N, C-alpha and C positions, 0 to 999 in steps of 0.2 A: 261372707260372714266369717269372722275369726273363730277358731276353735278355742273353747274355754275350758278351764279346769277349776271350778269354784272352790275357794278355801274359806273356811269360817274365820272371821276375825273377832277378837274379844276386846271388850272395853266397857265403859259405863253406859253404852247404848243398849237397847232391847235386843237387837240382833244385827249382825253385820257380815258381809261377805266381800272378798276380793275375787275378781273373775279369774285370776291366774297369778303366778309369780311374774315379776317384772323381768328378772334375768334368770337364765338357765345356767350360765357359766360365766365366770369372770377370772381371767388369768393375768397376773402382774407381768408386764413386759419391760419394765424399766422406768426411769425418770426422764422427763423432758428437760429442755435446756434451762428451765427455771427451778428444777428440783422437784417438780410435782409428779407423783406416781401416775403412770399410764397403764391402762388395762385393755386387753382384747376381750370384748364382752359379746356374749350371745344372748339376745333377748328372746323372750317368748313372742308368739305371734301378736298377742295383745300388747306386750311391751314395745313392740315396733310401731304400733299405731300412733303413738304420741297424741292420743286423744285426751281431751279435757272435758269433764262434766262440771258445768256451772249449776249451783243449787241456790235457790232463793226462796224465801217464804211467800212472796207476793209478786205476781206479774201485773204491772199496771200499763206502762207504755212500751216497755222493753228497752228503755234508754240505758239503764245500768247494765243489763246483760249485753246489749250491743256494744257499749263502750269497752267492757272487759273483753269481749270476744275480739274486737278490733286490735287491742293490745296483744292478746295472746297469739293471734295470727300474724301480725306485722312485726312484733318485737320479740315474741317468744318463739318456742320451737314447736308449737302445737300445729298439727296437720288438720285436725278436725275439732270442732267445739260443739258440744251438745248442751242443751239447757233443760233443767227440770225445776218446776216450781210447785209448791204445795197448793197455792190458790191463785186465782186471777180475779181482777175486778169484773163486775157485771157489764160495765160499759167501758169501751176503749176510748182513751183520750187522744 
């Protein structure tokens, strides 16, 4: 289990938290051959996980969550995907 350092986040929601900072340090090391800035970055333990939390209001068959998960794992840089829904149907289809 990764060590966490919860931080309160503020917005129009009732209450929110981030588990930790994403990066601990980032130092500019120059530009690449295309002129884009490059950085040497140290991420927090949570920041290194590259985990994604999918949130949906209703779980019915899982088709949407499965499709999004497949894209995140195959084409994105996610290592782990977790799902959270507010509700689920009484009967599985």
